[in-house]
N, C-alpha and C positions, 0 to 999 in steps of 0.2 A: 417740662415739668420735672422736678427733682425725682430721682429714681425711687427713693423710699416712699414718697407721696404717691407716685404712680402705682407702686406695688400695693400700697394700702388701699387705694381706690379700686384697683382691679380685684383685690381680695374681697373687699366689701361687696362688690357686685357679683363675683363669680366664685368666691371661696367655697360655697356649698357644693360646687360641682367637683371639688377635689375629694379624694378619699380621706377618711378620718386620720390616717397616718400622715398623709401629705399636709392636711390642715394643721395638725399638731406641730409639725416641724416648721412649716411656713410661718405660723403664728409666732413661734419662738424666735425666729430670725427677724421677721418684719415688724411684728407688733411688740414683742417683748425685748427686742434688741439683744438677744443672746448670741454669742459667737458660735460658729460652727463647731469649735472644739468643745464648748460647754454642752451643746446639744448632742454631739457624738457621744460624749461620756455619759450623759443622762439617758440616752436612747440605746446605748450599747452597739452603736454602729461607728463606722470610720468617719473621720472628718471629711474625706473625699466623698463618701456616700451622702453626707448632708449637703455638701456643695452641689453634687449632681442632682439631688432631689430638688433643691431650690431652683436650679437652672431649668429642670423639667417643668416645675410648677410655673415659673415665670413664662415659659414658652406656651404652656396650656392656657394660662390666663390671657396672654396676649392674643392667642388664636381665638378665644371666645370673644374678646373685644373686637377683633377684626371682623368677625361674623355678625355680632349683635349690636355693636356700637352703643352700648348702654352708658358707658362712662362718657363718651363724647357727647351724647345727647344730654346727659346730666350737666356736664360742664357748660354746654351751650345755654341750657336753661338758666343756670346760675348767672351767666353773663347777661342774658336778657333781663332777668329779674333785677339785677343790680342797676342796669341802665334804666329800667322802669322806675326804680326807687329814686335815682338821680333826677329824672324828669318830673316825678311827682313832687319832689322838694322844690324844684325850680318853679313848677306850676303854682305851688302854695305861696311862693313869694310874688309871682308876677301875674297869676290868673290868665296867662296867655293860652287861648283855646287851641292853638296849633300844637301845643305840648300834649294836650289830651289826645289828639289824633295820633301822635307818635306813641303814646302809652298804649292806646288801643291796638295799634299795629303790632307792637312788641308782645302784647298779651295774646294776640292771635297767633303769632309765631310760636310762642310757648305751647299754646293749646294744640296747635297742629303737630308739633313735635312729639306730643304725648300720644 
Protein backbone atom coordinates (compact mmCIF):
# COMPACT_ATOMS: atom_id res chain seq x y z
CA UNK A 1 0.00 0.00 0.00
CA UNK A 2 1.32 3.45 -0.87
CA UNK A 3 2.79 5.24 2.17
CA UNK A 4 0.49 8.29 2.03
CA UNK A 5 -2.63 6.10 1.68
CA UNK A 6 -1.48 3.95 4.59
CA UNK A 7 -0.84 7.05 6.72
CA UNK A 8 -4.29 8.37 5.86
CA UNK A 9 -6.00 5.12 6.81
CA UNK A 10 -4.07 4.78 10.04
CA UNK A 11 -4.93 8.38 10.89
CA UNK A 12 -8.62 7.82 10.07
CA UNK A 13 -8.78 4.90 12.48
CA UNK A 14 -6.43 6.01 15.25
CA UNK A 15 -5.89 9.76 14.84
CA UNK A 16 -8.07 10.62 17.82
CA UNK A 17 -5.56 8.82 20.02
CA UNK A 18 -2.91 11.43 19.21
CA UNK A 19 -2.62 14.68 21.13
CA UNK A 20 -4.21 17.81 19.62
CA UNK A 21 -0.73 19.13 18.71
CA UNK A 22 0.25 15.84 17.06
CA UNK A 23 -3.05 15.71 15.15
CA UNK A 24 -2.68 19.27 13.88
CA UNK A 25 0.83 18.70 12.53
CA UNK A 26 0.10 15.20 11.21
CA UNK A 27 -2.98 16.48 9.37
CA UNK A 28 -0.94 19.29 7.83
CA UNK A 29 1.61 16.82 6.46
CA UNK A 30 -0.60 13.87 5.51
CA UNK A 31 -3.96 15.42 4.68
CA UNK A 32 -3.07 18.98 3.68
CA UNK A 33 0.21 18.07 1.94
CA UNK A 34 2.20 20.87 3.56
CA UNK A 35 5.97 20.62 3.68
CA UNK A 36 7.81 20.30 6.99
CA UNK A 37 9.30 23.76 6.33
CA UNK A 38 5.85 25.32 5.91
CA UNK A 39 4.58 23.68 9.08
CA UNK A 40 7.70 24.61 11.04
CA UNK A 41 7.29 28.24 10.09
CA UNK A 42 3.57 28.21 10.89
CA UNK A 43 4.00 26.41 14.23
CA UNK A 44 7.17 28.19 15.34
CA UNK A 45 9.20 24.99 15.61
CA UNK A 46 12.16 23.60 13.68
CA UNK A 47 11.83 21.61 10.49
CA UNK A 48 13.62 18.76 12.28
CA UNK A 49 11.04 19.00 15.07
CA UNK A 50 8.25 18.51 12.52
CA UNK A 51 10.09 15.58 10.97
CA UNK A 52 10.64 13.94 14.39
CA UNK A 53 7.00 14.44 15.38
CA UNK A 54 5.77 12.86 12.15
CA UNK A 55 8.06 9.88 12.70
CA UNK A 56 6.79 9.49 16.27
CA UNK A 57 3.18 9.71 15.11
CA UNK A 58 3.78 7.14 12.35
CA UNK A 59 5.28 4.79 14.90
CA UNK A 60 2.39 5.28 17.35
CA UNK A 61 -0.24 4.72 14.68
CA UNK A 62 1.53 1.60 13.44
CA UNK A 63 1.73 0.27 17.00
CA UNK A 64 -2.02 0.81 17.45
CA UNK A 65 -2.65 -1.07 14.21
CA UNK A 66 -0.35 -3.91 15.25
CA UNK A 67 -2.39 -4.34 18.44
CA UNK A 68 -5.92 -3.67 17.19
CA UNK A 69 -5.81 -4.63 13.49
CA UNK A 70 -8.73 -2.30 12.63
CA UNK A 71 -7.31 -1.22 9.26
CA UNK A 72 -6.53 -4.81 8.29
CA UNK A 73 -10.08 -5.90 9.19
CA UNK A 74 -11.51 -2.96 7.25
CA UNK A 75 -9.44 -3.77 4.16
CA UNK A 76 -10.40 -7.46 4.35
CA UNK A 77 -14.08 -6.49 4.62
CA UNK A 78 -13.75 -4.28 1.55
CA UNK A 79 -12.16 -7.12 -0.42
CA UNK A 80 -14.88 -9.56 0.60
CA UNK A 81 -17.64 -7.06 -0.21
CA UNK A 82 -16.14 -6.40 -3.64
CA UNK A 83 -16.00 -10.14 -4.31
CA UNK A 84 -19.64 -10.47 -3.20
CA UNK A 85 -20.57 -7.72 -5.63
CA UNK A 86 -18.82 -9.55 -8.48
CA UNK A 87 -20.60 -12.79 -7.60
CA UNK A 88 -23.97 -11.03 -7.37
CA UNK A 89 -23.49 -9.55 -10.85
CA UNK A 90 -22.56 -12.96 -12.20
CA UNK A 91 -25.58 -14.52 -10.45
CA UNK A 92 -27.86 -11.88 -12.02
CA UNK A 93 -26.64 -12.96 -15.46
CA UNK A 94 -26.60 -16.73 -14.91
CA UNK A 95 -28.94 -17.49 -11.98
CA UNK A 96 -26.39 -20.14 -10.95
CA UNK A 97 -27.38 -21.18 -7.41
CA UNK A 98 -23.80 -22.16 -6.51
CA UNK A 99 -22.94 -18.46 -6.68
CA UNK A 100 -25.48 -17.71 -3.96
CA UNK A 101 -23.73 -20.23 -1.70
CA UNK A 102 -20.45 -18.37 -2.25
CA UNK A 103 -22.13 -15.02 -1.56
CA UNK A 104 -23.56 -16.34 1.72
CA UNK A 105 -20.15 -17.70 2.73
CA UNK A 106 -18.52 -14.32 2.08
CA UNK A 107 -21.32 -12.59 3.97
CA UNK A 108 -20.64 -14.87 6.92
CA UNK A 109 -16.93 -14.06 6.82
CA UNK A 110 -17.67 -10.34 6.92
CA UNK A 111 -20.13 -10.74 9.78
CA UNK A 112 -17.74 -12.86 11.83
CA UNK A 113 -14.93 -10.34 11.32
CA UNK A 114 -17.06 -7.61 12.85
